[in-house]
TIKEZA-71327 format. One record per residue: x, y, z of N, C-alpha, C in turn. Coordinates in steps of 0.001 Angstrom, whole numbers, plus 524288, in hexadecimal, padded with zeros to 5 digits. Layout:
% TIKEZA-71327
PT    n_x    n_y    n_z   ca_x   ca_y   ca_z    c_x    c_y    c_z
PT      X      Y      Z      X      Y      Z      X      Y      Z
...
This chain:
% TIKEZA-71327
PT    n_x    n_y    n_z   ca_x   ca_y   ca_z    c_x    c_y    c_z
PT  8033F  7FB59  80000  80000  80000  80000  8036C  804E7  80000
PT  807A8  804C7  802F8  80B0A  80951  80353  80D85  80A97  7FE0C
PT  80ED2  806A2  7FB0C  8111D  8078D  7F5E4  80D3F  80A2F  7F246
PT  80866  80859  7F252  8046C  80AB8  7EEF1  8035A  81055  7F095
PT  8034F  81159  7F5A0  8028B  816B4  7F772  8070A  81A3A  7F5B8
PT  80BC6  81821  7F5D9  8103B  81B54  7F42F  80FF4  81C76  7EE57
PT  80E0E  818BB  7EB46  80D64  819AA  7E5AA  80941  81DDA  7E4C2
PT  804DF  81D81  7E78A  800BB  82161  7E6FF  802B0  826BF  7E8AA
PT  80597  826FC  7ECEC  807C0  82BEC  7EEC0  80B69  82E4A  7EAAB
PT  80ED3  82B1C  7E877  8127B  82D02  7E487  80FA7  82F12  7DFBB
PT  80BAA  82C53  7DE0B  808A4  82E16  7D97A  805F4  83349  7DA9C
PT  803B8  833DD  7DF3C  8011A  838CB  7E073  804F2  83D52  7E0BA
PT  809AA  83C54  7E2A1  80D9E  84076  7E2C8  80F4E  841F4  7DD3C
PT  8100A  83E17  7D9E1  81180  83F31  7D477  80D2D  84241  7D1B9
PT  80850  840B4  7D28D  803E1  8438D  7D040  803C7  84926  7D23D
PT  80501  849E8  7D72D  80543  84F2B  7D961  80957  85281  7D699
PT  80DFE  8506B  7D5D1  81218  85361  7D33A  810A1  854B0  7CD9A
PT  80E46  850FC  7CAE9  80CA2  851F8  7C589  80869  8562D  7C56D
PT  804A8  855DB  7C8FE  80077  859B9  7C92F  80290  85F22  7CA7B
PT  80666  85F71  7CDF7  808A8  8648C  7CF4A  80BBF  866D0  7CAB8
PT  80E1B  86379  7C78E  81103  86556  7C305  80D51  8677D  7BEDC
PT  80886  86585  7BEB6  804C0  8673C  7BAC7  801AD  86C0C  7BC6C
PT  801F5  86D82  7C13C  7FF0A  8720B  7C311  7FD79  8715D  7C8B9
PT  7F997  8745F  7CA4B  7F7B8  87418  7CFB4  7F3FA  86F7C  7D057
PT  7F595  86B6A  7D33F  7F21E  866DB  7D3F0  7EDF0  867F8  7D80A
PT  7E9A3  86518  7D7D2  7E5A2  865BD  7DBE3  7E79E  863CE  7E132
PT  7E527  865B8  7E549  7E6ED  8647A  7EA9E  7E693  85EA4  7EBC0
PT  7E27E  85C07  7E9DF  7E1E6  85677  7EB0B  7E670  85353  7E8CB
PT  7E89E  8551F  7E470  7ED06  8525E  7E21D  7F1FC  85338  7E54A
PT  7F28F  857E4  7E76A  7F72E  858F4  7EA9F  7F73F  855AC  7EF97
PT  7F2AA  854AD  7F1C9  7F258  851B1  7F6A9  7F199  84BD3  7F5D1
PT  7F146  84A22  7F0F9  7F051  84496  7EFE7  7F491  840EA  7F1F2
PT  7F994  84264  7F246  7FD76  83EBF  7F46B  7FD00  83DE8  7FA4F
PT  7F9FF  84123  7FD00  7F9D9  840AF  802B2  7F740  83BAA  80494
PT  7F312  839FD  80211  7F074  8352D  803C5  7F412  83071  80365
PT  7F687  82F70  7FED3  7FA21  82AF9  7FEC3  7FEC9  82BAC  8026B
PT  80065  83088  8034B  804C4  8316F  806DA  8035E  82FE3  80C6D
PT  7FEB3  83165  80E3C  7FD10  82FE5  81384  7FC27  82A04  813ED
PT  7FA04  827A8  80FD3  7F957  821FB  80FE6  7FEA5  81F39  8100A
PT  80276  8215B  80D3E  807C7  81F37  80D7C  80A0C  81FAE  812F3
PT  80911  82418  8156E  80AFF  824E8  81ABD  808D4  820C5  81E6E
PT  803B9  82000  81E53  80151  81C4F  821F5  802BA  816A4  820AF
PT  802EF  81540  81BA9  80465  80FE2  81A5B  80A2B  80EE6  81B94
PT  80D71  812D7  81ADA  812F6  81243  81C30  813CF  811B9  82205
PT  810F7  814D3  8250F  8115D  81453  82ABE  80F6C  80EFD  82C90
PT  80B41  80D1C  82A23  8092E  807EE  82B76  80D4B  803B9  82A68
PT  80FC8  803F6  825D3  813BF  8000F  8248C  81884  80092  82815
PT  819AE  80557  829DD  81E15  80629  82D64  81D10  803AF  832B4
PT  81838  803FD  8348E  816DF  8021E  839CC  815F2  7FC3A  839E9
PT  814A1  7F9DD  83578  8135F  7F444  8355C  8176A  7F0C1  837FB
PT  81C77  7F12A  836D5  82033  7EDA4  83966  8206A  7EE5B  83F55
PT  81FEC  7F330  84116  82007  7F42C  846B6  81B23  7F1FA  84955
PT  816AC  7F283  846C9  811D5  7F06A  848FB  811FF  7EA77  84923
PT  81427  7E808  84519  8148E  7E253  8450B  81833  7E075  84961
PT  81C7F  7E32E  84A28  82029  7E1C1  84E44  81D9C  7E25F  853A0
PT  81AB3  7E6A3  85456  81813  7E7A3  8594C  813DC  7E388  85A4A
PT  810EF  7E22A  85638  80CE3  7DE2F  856CC  80F45  7D8E0  857FA
PT  81396  7D79C  85559  8162E  7D29A  8564C  81842  7D231  85BD0
PT  81A70  7D66C  85DCA  81C6F  7D66C  86324  817FE  7D5D5  86709
PT  8139B  7D852  865ED  80F1E  7D7F1  86972  80CDF  7D267  8696D
PT  80CC2  7CFE6  864ED  80AC0  7CA8F  8649A  80E55  7C6BF  86778
PT  8137A  7C7B4  8672C  81725  7C445  869F4  8166A  7C4C2  86FDD
PT  81569  7C97B  871BE  814AB  7CA4B  8775A  80F90  7C7BB  8791E
PT  80B71  7C826  87601  8066B  7C5DD  8777B  80688  7BFEE  8775E
PT  809A3  7BD9D  873E2  809CA  7B7EF  87382  80D68  7B575  87795
PT  810AD  7B891  87A0D  8145B  7B67C  87DE3  811DA  7B57D  88321
């Protein structure tokens, strides 16, 4: 999912640059990269925390089974 979001983000940024080169783009086009950017932020943070959460869960399960 993170890869697809990064592709969408890159495309929206490229479209922004092309639109700015052609003239004054509408506001919705200028802000269009923000949605994929925030989704990238949250999915990246989720993937960053996954190993720590798995380690914490594994340690908790070992303590409960002992």
